[in-house]
Wavefront OBJ file of the C-alpha trace (Angstrom):
o trace
v -0.342 -0.163 0.004
v 2.692 2.433 0.694
v 4.364 1.731 -2.992
v 0.994 2.863 -4.644
v 0.094 5.214 -1.997
v 3.515 7.383 -2.089
v 4.232 7.030 -5.836
v 1.466 5.705 -7.639
v -1.455 7.715 -6.549
v 0.461 11.318 -6.915
v 1.773 10.549 -10.363
v -2.236 9.656 -11.602
v -3.074 12.801 -9.712
v -0.295 15.217 -10.972
v -1.047 13.993 -14.799
v -5.097 14.434 -14.129
v -4.836 17.762 -12.202
v -5.776 20.788 -13.836
v -2.851 23.162 -14.470
v -3.177 26.817 -13.101
v -2.873 29.288 -16.046
v -1.212 32.876 -14.747
v -3.008 35.674 -14.624
v -1.294 38.351 -17.009
v -0.732 36.065 -20.170
v -3.474 38.208 -21.631
v -4.237 41.807 -21.808
v -7.460 43.558 -23.025
v -7.108 46.161 -25.579
v -8.687 49.527 -23.932
v -9.893 50.968 -26.541
v -11.596 48.104 -28.938
v -11.447 45.170 -26.344
v -8.998 43.008 -28.203
v -7.466 39.889 -25.873
v -3.446 40.620 -26.360
v -1.294 37.713 -25.781
v 1.326 38.931 -24.119
v 4.184 37.832 -25.829
v 2.514 39.193 -28.907
v 1.799 42.147 -27.472
v 5.819 42.508 -25.754
v 7.429 41.753 -29.655
v 4.888 44.815 -30.987
v 6.172 47.106 -28.442
v 2.858 47.495 -26.603
v 1.176 48.236 -29.585
v -2.717 46.496 -30.174
v -2.410 44.565 -33.279
v -5.939 44.733 -33.943
v -6.723 48.796 -33.569
v -3.193 50.399 -33.421
v -4.175 51.735 -29.674
v -0.587 52.449 -27.863
v -0.757 50.969 -24.162
v 1.676 51.867 -21.533
v 4.784 50.636 -21.822
v 7.552 50.933 -19.089
v 10.948 53.142 -19.257
v 12.933 49.766 -19.016
v 11.026 48.299 -21.914
v 11.049 51.691 -23.765
v 15.021 51.961 -23.514
v 15.316 47.779 -24.170
v 13.329 48.794 -28.035
v 15.321 51.983 -28.059
v 18.808 51.594 -27.191
v 21.162 49.760 -30.046
v 21.060 45.988 -28.788
v 19.432 46.981 -26.031
v 21.908 48.157 -23.979
v 22.207 51.089 -21.610
v 23.794 52.247 -18.331
v 21.555 53.280 -16.089
v 22.358 57.238 -14.442
v 22.579 57.809 -10.634
v 20.282 60.398 -9.660
v 20.506 62.225 -5.976
v 18.147 61.074 -3.355
v 15.606 63.573 -2.307
v 14.403 63.723 1.611
v 11.824 60.452 1.930
v 8.982 62.437 3.790
v 9.611 65.909 3.987
v 6.340 66.634 4.789
v 5.065 63.508 6.946
v 2.630 63.753 4.934
v -0.563 61.304 5.252
v -4.369 60.814 3.410
v -5.656 57.439 3.433
v -2.326 55.989 3.598
v 1.014 57.350 5.014
v 3.176 58.575 1.550
v 6.115 56.015 2.519
v 3.597 53.070 2.408
v 2.305 53.930 -0.959
v 5.736 54.577 -1.759
v 6.273 51.079 -0.935
v 3.338 50.122 -2.458
v 4.430 51.797 -5.715
v 8.046 50.475 -5.825
v 6.700 46.630 -5.239
v 4.290 46.719 -8.010
v 6.226 48.329 -10.677
v 9.885 46.877 -9.296
v 11.358 50.492 -9.742
v 13.042 52.829 -7.303
v 10.635 55.715 -8.540
v 8.813 57.322 -10.953
v 11.645 58.199 -13.611
v 14.785 56.095 -15.411
v 17.974 57.959 -16.745
v 19.928 55.740 -19.235
v 22.498 56.281 -21.189
v 24.245 54.559 -24.261
v 23.855 54.842 -28.200
v 20.833 54.868 -30.371
v 21.934 54.568 -34.343
v 25.696 54.895 -33.000
v 24.264 58.177 -32.170
v 25.248 58.536 -28.196
v 22.606 60.111 -25.921
v 21.061 60.439 -22.493
v 17.367 59.472 -21.992
v 14.808 60.021 -19.149
v 11.685 58.222 -19.367
v 8.550 58.354 -16.916
v 6.894 55.468 -15.454
v 3.007 56.638 -15.739
v 2.198 53.262 -13.552
v 4.441 54.564 -10.473
v 1.936 56.382 -8.605
v 0.831 58.363 -12.061
v 4.237 59.156 -13.325
v 3.463 62.299 -10.715
v 6.529 65.017 -10.524
v 8.040 64.923 -7.108
v 11.863 66.290 -5.912
v 13.405 62.643 -7.342
v 11.826 63.340 -10.446
v 13.452 66.969 -10.254
v 16.303 65.601 -9.485
v 16.756 62.733 -11.954
v 16.026 65.606 -15.072
v 19.043 67.907 -13.589
v 20.623 65.093 -13.224
v 20.183 63.635 -17.157
v 21.196 67.315 -18.017
v 24.191 67.975 -16.342
v 25.238 64.146 -17.682
v 24.497 65.339 -21.010
v 26.372 68.414 -20.721
v 28.984 66.686 -19.355
v 29.379 64.372 -21.990
v 28.029 66.727 -24.970
v 25.503 64.479 -25.904
v 21.740 65.089 -26.257
v 19.256 64.449 -24.063
v 15.637 62.603 -25.093
v 13.065 62.628 -22.333
v 9.983 60.622 -22.555
v 7.263 62.213 -20.671
v 4.159 60.507 -18.761
v 2.514 62.226 -15.551
v -0.631 63.123 -13.770
v 1.136 66.417 -12.853
v 3.148 67.303 -9.650
v 3.010 64.880 -6.580
v 0.884 66.136 -4.182
v 2.342 64.068 -1.231
v 5.062 66.526 -1.623
v 2.967 70.110 -1.679
v 4.774 73.043 -2.712
v 8.137 71.148 -2.632
v 6.900 69.204 -5.817
v 5.705 72.206 -7.325
v 9.262 73.771 -7.164
v 10.676 71.033 -9.576
v 8.790 73.385 -12.303
v 11.181 76.250 -12.055
v 14.196 73.539 -11.228
v 14.060 71.381 -14.625
v 13.169 74.480 -16.707
v 16.678 75.569 -15.666
v 18.398 72.394 -16.044
v 16.680 72.612 -20.149
v 18.450 76.168 -19.698
v 21.751 74.629 -19.483
v 20.865 71.980 -22.515
v 20.250 75.219 -24.389
v 23.340 77.201 -23.108
v 25.456 74.485 -24.400
v 23.851 74.249 -27.411
v 22.880 70.630 -27.367
v 19.538 68.944 -28.580
v 16.248 68.740 -26.367
v 14.195 66.730 -27.492
v 10.400 65.339 -25.909
v 8.193 62.862 -26.496
v 4.958 63.179 -25.240
v 3.078 59.761 -24.316
v -0.487 58.991 -22.883
v -1.037 61.161 -20.555
v 1.104 64.189 -20.070
v -0.749 66.471 -18.305
v -0.443 69.186 -15.634
v 2.764 71.029 -14.380
v 4.953 68.343 -16.380
v 2.939 70.103 -18.687
v 3.693 73.554 -17.878
v 7.376 72.828 -17.428
v 9.965 70.593 -19.173
v 7.238 68.491 -21.341
v 6.609 71.501 -23.199
v 10.169 73.121 -23.933
v 11.675 70.547 -26.233
v 13.456 71.704 -29.671
v 11.605 69.441 -30.999
v 8.199 68.220 -30.255
v 7.016 64.537 -30.784
v 4.140 62.817 -29.458
v 2.715 59.114 -29.485
v -0.907 58.833 -31.653
v -3.686 60.035 -29.775
v -1.840 60.838 -26.410
v -3.796 63.278 -24.148
v -1.584 66.543 -23.613
v -3.017 68.957 -21.658
v -2.869 71.221 -18.406
v -6.054 71.279 -17.013
v -8.033 68.075 -18.519
v -11.324 68.303 -20.837
v -13.751 67.332 -18.202
v -12.684 70.342 -15.774
v -12.743 72.463 -18.829
v -16.112 71.360 -19.354
v -17.317 71.661 -16.288
v -15.721 75.609 -15.975
v -16.709 76.708 -19.392
v -19.884 75.134 -19.349
v -19.518 74.079 -23.023
v -18.655 70.558 -25.145
v -15.593 70.480 -26.465
v -14.558 70.099 -30.586
v -14.248 66.312 -30.936
v -10.436 65.371 -29.854
v -9.684 67.910 -27.988
v -6.497 67.397 -26.355
v -5.381 64.814 -28.302
v -2.220 64.889 -30.268
v -3.124 65.229 -33.188
v -5.295 68.102 -32.422
v -2.634 69.915 -30.984
v -0.366 68.884 -34.355
v -2.950 70.645 -36.082
v -3.102 73.686 -34.082
v 0.667 74.156 -33.700
v 1.602 72.797 -30.300
v 3.563 69.436 -31.482
v 6.068 68.818 -34.840
v 5.374 65.081 -35.077
v 2.450 62.784 -33.837
v 4.481 59.516 -34.345
v 3.788 55.830 -34.103
v 6.302 53.957 -31.674
v 7.384 51.717 -33.826
v 8.672 54.132 -36.144
v 10.021 56.544 -33.449
v 13.252 54.913 -33.138
v 13.975 55.383 -36.744
v 12.671 59.139 -36.273
v 14.583 59.564 -33.799
v 17.787 58.915 -35.070
v 17.430 60.978 -38.188
v 16.868 63.964 -35.969
v 19.591 63.657 -33.700
v 22.253 63.363 -36.546
v 20.766 66.092 -38.321
v 20.614 68.550 -35.691
v 24.190 66.820 -34.677
v 25.518 67.719 -38.033
v 26.377 64.183 -38.405
v 25.953 62.037 -41.455
v 23.079 60.016 -42.004
v 22.350 57.141 -40.469
v 23.573 53.667 -41.512
v 20.653 51.510 -42.589
v 22.892 48.381 -42.098
v 26.183 46.692 -41.960
v 27.400 44.660 -45.001
v 29.247 41.618 -43.087
v 32.967 41.722 -43.156
v 34.710 39.353 -46.054
v 35.581 36.233 -45.588
v 39.288 34.707 -46.869
v 37.595 32.765 -49.293
v 35.880 36.089 -51.101
v 39.609 38.110 -50.166
v 41.338 35.473 -51.992
v 38.701 35.606 -55.347
v 38.850 39.060 -55.433
v 42.956 39.300 -55.672
v 42.812 36.801 -58.119
v 40.158 38.893 -60.024
v 43.054 42.023 -59.722
v 45.933 39.840 -61.353
v 45.900 39.573 -64.675
v 46.663 36.513 -66.153
v 49.685 35.191 -67.896
v 49.386 34.815 -71.651
v 51.903 31.693 -72.625
v 53.127 31.092 -76.338
v 52.734 27.648 -77.846
l 1 2 3 4 5 6 7 8 9 10 11 12 13 14 15 16 17 18 19 20 21 22 23 24 25 26 27 28 29 30 31 32 33 34 35 36 37 38 39 40 41 42 43 44 45 46 47 48 49 50 51 52 53 54 55 56 57 58 59 60 61 62 63 64 65 66 67 68 69 70 71 72 73 74 75 76 77 78 79 80 81 82 83 84 85 86 87 88 89 90 91 92 93 94 95 96 97 98 99 100 101 102 103 104 105 106 107 108 109 110 111 112 113 114 115 116 117 118 119 120 121 122 123 124 125 126 127 128 129 130 131 132 133 134 135 136 137 138 139 140 141 142 143 144 145 146 147 148 149 150 151 152 153 154 155 156 157 158 159 160 161 162 163 164 165 166 167 168 169 170 171 172 173 174 175 176 177 178 179 180 181 182 183 184 185 186 187 188 189 190 191 192 193 194 195 196 197 198 199 200 201 202 203 204 205 206 207 208 209 210 211 212 213 214 215 216 217 218 219 220 221 222 223 224 225 226 227 228 229 230 231 232 233 234 235 236 237 238 239 240 241 242 243 244 245 246 247 248 249 250 251 252 253 254 255 256 257 258 259 260 261 262 263 264 265 266 267 268 269 270 271 272 273 274 275 276 277 278 279 280 281 282 283 284 285 286 287 288 289 290 291 292 293 294 295 296 297 298 299 300 301 302 303 304 305 306 307 308 309 310 311 312 313
């Protein structure tokens, strides 16, 4: 009985037991409702394969697709005071931070990195909307200053990807002070005559839009991104009028001169390479490299160049 109980029965149960399916294998597109398999969605840069809706993408995923070979080095950001106001609403501010860090796996709402894109060295910064709505606190201000200082030191352009709900209320006036601080950081780049390119993603709102997100030399946006200071619902309630269709969306702002380009995420890297090399006075990007000639090909080419000996009978 021991052999049957300890070996045979567990073996049979394992063969016929129902396997649990992980919950994160499928993602529902918020625009068209299509269920998207996680590998297919990731390979398509988190863009819906059915309706082309751009879903949120984390800074690390974005950098992996942006930099050559997905290789980049993180830039260290100075740590601010953890809880300067001792703020508490339904939860303590440190508890909210710990929850956001656990869910995202990131330290804060912005990641700064350096590397090459199309063989063009750059410094890049990206906000993570899933981290407390990408809210702009002291850390984000420090991150942008660190990115600008690194770009000036290395004489590289700065590319920033914005995604935020505005300033971080848990830091009060200290979060609003990041607006002039980041503006000064952008001025450092302009004084050094270095390109500053901003890619606005969905959503970019509040104090972020009123500072560093709209100060780029080139303003690019992903399709249908919401870009505004106050949201359309707030404006409708204030003026008590119906707003135009697509108001404050990327295409509307492009039509009214607030943006330079609206670019699909899958074409963004190629466009950034072209713009960066153009602004930097560099030659056109290399589309692809030919493989180095092998020994057989080299011998063949030398033989072709050597004239054949003519012999008379």
